[in-house]
Each structure stands twice: as structure tokens, then as C-alpha cells.
C-alpha positions in Angstrom: 104.8 71.4 -161.3 106.8 74.7 -161.1 104.3 76.0 -158.5 104.5 72.8 -156.5 108.2 73.1 -156.5 108.1 76.8 -155.4 105.8 76.0 -152.5 107.8 72.9 -151.4 108.8 73.3 -147.8 111.9 71.1 -148.3 113.0 73.2 -151.2 112.4 76.4 -149.3 114.5 75.1 -146.5 117.3 74.0 -148.8 117.5 77.3 -150.6 116.8 79.7 -147.8 118.9 78.0 -145.0 119.3 80.5 -142.2 122.8 79.9 -141.2 125.9 80.9 -143.2 127.2 77.3 -143.0 124.0 75.8 -144.5 124.0 78.4 -147.2 127.6 77.5 -148.1 126.8 73.8 -148.2 123.7 74.4 -150.5 125.8 76.4 -152.9 128.7 73.9 -152.9 126.4 71.1 -154.0 125.9 71.4 -157.8 122.8 70.3 -159.8 123.6 69.3 -163.3 120.7 68.8 -165.8 121.1 66.1 -168.5 118.8 66.2 -171.5 117.1 63.0 -173.0 115.0 63.3 -176.1 113.3 60.0 -175.5 111.7 61.1 -172.2 111.1 64.7 -173.1 107.5 65.6 -173.8 108.4 68.6 -176.0 111.4 69.9 -178.1 114.7 70.2 -176.2 115.0 73.9 -176.7 111.5 74.3 -175.1 112.5 72.0 -172.3 115.7 73.8 -171.6 113.8 77.1 -171.4 111.7 75.5 -168.6 114.7 74.1 -166.9 116.6 77.4 -166.8 113.7 79.2 -165.3 112.5 76.6 -162.7 112.9 77.1 -158.9 115.8 74.5 -158.8 117.8 75.8 -161.7 121.0 73.7 -162.4 124.5 75.2 -162.5 125.4 73.2 -165.6 123.5 71.4 -168.5 124.9 68.4 -170.4 123.4 68.4 -173.8 122.8 64.7 -174.5 121.0 63.8 -177.8 122.3 60.5 -179.1 119.6 60.2 -181.6 120.8 63.3 -183.7 123.3 63.5 -186.5 126.4 65.7 -185.8 124.9 68.4 -188.0 121.5 68.3 -186.1 123.3 68.2 -182.8 125.4 71.3 -183.8 122.2 73.2 -184.7 120.6 72.2 -181.4 123.7 73.3 -179.5 123.7 76.7 -181.3 120.0 77.2 -180.4 120.5 76.3 -176.6 123.8 78.1 -176.0 122.4 81.7 -175.9 119.7 80.5 -173.4 122.3 79.0 -171.1 124.4 82.1 -171.3 121.5 84.3 -170.5 120.7 82.3 -167.3 124.3 81.8 -166.2 124.2 78.0 -166.9 127.3 76.3 -168.2 126.6 74.3 -171.4 128.5 71.0 -171.7 128.4 69.2 -174.9 128.2 65.4 -174.9 130.6 63.4 -177.2 130.9 66.0 -180.0 134.2 67.6 -179.2 134.7 69.0 -182.7 131.4 70.9 -182.3 132.5 72.1 -178.9 135.6 73.5 -180.3 133.7 75.2 -183.1 131.4 76.8 -180.6 134.3 77.9 -178.3 133.2 75.6 -175.5 135.8 74.2 -173.1 133.7 71.7 -171.2 132.8 68.3 -172.5 131.3 65.0 -171.4 132.9 62.0 -173.0 131.9 58.3 -172.6 134.9 56.4 -171.4 135.4 54.3 -174.6 135.4 57.5 -176.7 137.7 59.3 -174.3 140.2 56.5 -174.8 140.2 57.1 -178.5 140.4 60.9 -178.2 143.8 62.3 -179.2 145.8 63.5 -176.2 146.4 66.9 -177.7 142.6 67.3 -178.1 141.9 66.2 -174.6 144.2 68.9 -173.3 141.8 71.5 -174.8 138.9 70.6 -172.6 137.7 70.2 -169.0 136.3 66.7 -169.4 133.8 64.6 -167.3 133.3 60.9 -167.8 130.7 58.4 -166.6 132.1 55.5 -164.6 130.5 52.5 -163.1 133.4 50.9 -161.1 136.5 51.9 -159.2 138.7 50.7 -162.0 136.8 52.7 -164.6 137.2 55.8 -162.4 140.9 55.2 -162.1 141.2 54.7 -165.9 139.2 57.9 -166.7 141.5 59.9 -164.4 144.5 58.5 -166.1 143.1 59.6 -169.4 142.7 63.2 -168.2 139.1 63.4 -166.9 138.8 66.1 -164.4 135.5 65.0 -163.0 133.5 61.8 -162.7 129.8 60.9 -163.1 129.3 57.8 -160.9 126.2 55.7 -161.0 123.7 54.5 -160.9 123.4 55.3 -157.2 119.6 54.7 -156.6 117.2 52.5 -158.4 115.9 54.1 -161.6 113.4 53.2 -164.3 116.2 54.1 -166.8 117.9 50.9 -165.7 114.9 48.8 -164.7 115.9 45.5 -163.0 119.6 46.5 -162.6 120.5 46.9 -158.9 121.8 50.3 -157.9 125.4 50.6 -156.9 124.5 52.6 -153.8 126.2 55.1 -151.5 129.1 52.8 -150.6 130.1 52.8 -154.2 129.7 56.5 -154.4 132.0 57.0 -151.4 134.6 54.7 -153.0 134.7 56.8 -156.1 134.8 60.1 -154.0 137.8 58.7 -152.1 139.9 59.2 -155.3 139.9 62.9 -154.5 138.4 64.2 -157.7 135.1 66.0 -158.2 132.4 63.3 -158.4 128.8 63.8 -159.5 126.3 61.2 -158.6 123.7 60.0 -161.1 120.8 57.5 -161.2 117.4 57.7 -159.5 118.1 61.3 -158.2 115.1 63.6 -158.1 114.5 67.1 -157.1 114.7 66.3 -153.4 117.0 68.3 -151.2 117.1 65.6 -148.5 118.4 63.2 -151.2 121.0 65.8 -152.3 122.2 66.2 -148.7 122.6 62.4 -148.5 124.8 62.4 -151.6 126.8 65.4 -150.4 127.5 63.6 -147.1 128.8 60.7 -149.1 131.3 63.1 -150.7 129.7 64.0 -153.9 130.3 67.4 -155.4 126.8 67.4 -156.9 124.1 65.4 -158.7 123.3 64.7 -162.4 119.6 64.7 -162.9 117.9 63.6 -166.1 114.3 62.3 -165.8 113.1 64.9 -163.3 114.5 67.7 -165.4 112.8 66.4 -168.4 109.5 66.5 -166.7 109.5 70.1 -165.2 
């Protein structure tokens, strides 16, 4: 699959755009990988090593591993952190803010219900992203101190089989709030799709399934 991605004409066009404006647009749109143990065919450290060396390397990685105990999650984060540092990828822990503090990480992804319960003084120590599924949730997340929003699901996805996608109009409504917004849901390693999301106002895309299969 690496070789296929490297040869892809659309990927080559996206990453080697000839005009300065196109290069700036490509660099401005961020790709964020999200891990998922259930759909990963190998250990997460092995998968992360593949992700950070693939042709469409993300700028950030959200370490999502809901199946793990806090101690197991902390061990996983410690194993992955040097790899992310080596390849210039920002590691974002999911939910476990105490572990993030212990590792000296300032970026955190918090589910909205947990963000509500997070002490205000603790929230101030992090740059926080939160997943939202409606305009009211987005407004609530911002009022709680979230600096960026993960909005979805935008396209149909097997992760939410049978649930209609919220679509680009929804994404545009969240982007209208003026905060950094990352689209999620049904997003693959397809530059034309990323361009569509960028045109809707998204700062980038969060991609899980496709990164778990590289």
C-alpha cells in the first residue's frame, strides 16, 4: 500500500503542486491520525511506525486506546512518544490528562462530557481539542476552553454504519464559529476529498481507519 500511495498521481499532484499558492494550501491543511486498536492489524507501536514513515505522514497523532487501563495507556504513550518526536509529529493524548502532564505534553483531546468535569485550572494547562456533533455542542466546547473542534461525521463511514453523515453543510456551520475545525468520518487518503473539506472551511482532517491500514 505504501508503494501504491507513492505512485498515486493525485497524491503527487497534491504534494508537489507547482504554484506557490497551491503549496501553501497543501501545507495549511493538516492531517491528523487517530489510533484504533480494534481495527489495527498489528500492535499500535508497529502501526505508528508505519504511519510516521508513509508518503502521507500526518502532522499530529491522537493516541486513542479506550481498551487500555491507565497504566497500560501510559506505557503505550511512553513507547510512541520518541517515535513521534523523531519524525516531527505532535503526539496528542486522548482523555488521560494526568498522563499527559506526567509526560510533559501540552496537547490533549477530551470527549465533551469529560471536558465538562475537568477542573478549570487543569484545562488551562493544555491546548484541548474536543469532538462535536452539533452546533450547540461546538459552542459548549468553546465555552469550556476547547481551542479546536473535531466535527463529524462528515461522510458515510463503516464506523457508524446506518447513521446518516452530517455532511459539508454541517461542517461549514461549525467552521463559521471561527475556531480551528478538523473534519472526521469517512475520510480517506484522498487529496481531492481533503480539498473539498478545506473549501468548506476545515483546518484539516482526522483520519482513523485509513491510517490503521497503511
